[in-house]
N, C-alpha and C positions, 0 to 999 in steps of 0.2 A: 504494498499498501503506499503511497503520496503519500508524504509533509505536506503539509499547509501552514499557512501561517494566519494569525489571528487579527482581532482589529487592535489586539494590542501592543502589534508591532508600533517600535520608533524610530524606522525606516532608519538606520545605525547603521548600516552592509554587512554586521559582520558574519550576518547567516549565507551571504553571496561570497564575501571572502573563504570561507572556511566548503566551501562546495566543489567537492572533488570533479566534478560532472557539468559545472558550471550554468546548473538547472534553475537559478534564481536569479530576478532581476528585479530593478525598481518601479514598481508599477502605481498606479495614483492612487498616492497618500500613505501608501506600505510595501516592502516588498511581497512577488511573487515566486510561488514554486509550479516550473513547467515539468504536468506528473507526467505527463510523456515521458521528458529525460532522468527525473528525479528518479534515485538507485535505491530508495529509502536504506540508507546507510546511518543515515542519524546526526550527521556531524553538522546540522545546520540547526535540529534541534539543542546539542551540545553547547554549541557557539552564543545560542543567543543569551541577551544579558536580561530579557525580562520576562523570559518563559515562553512567549507566544507563539511556539513553531509544537506545534502534534501531530500525531497521522492521525490520517481519516481514517 
């Protein structure tokens, strides 16, 4: 399952920097994960300082 970024995202970019497959990009007001590229490794969730990322 792909990960999802909630509205608690503060747009810091820590998740995108930690993504090994570059599945995360800045969206409208928060970062977004492309589920077709995400490999569900969890690196983004581990790097998020506000715990805004979880598995769908």
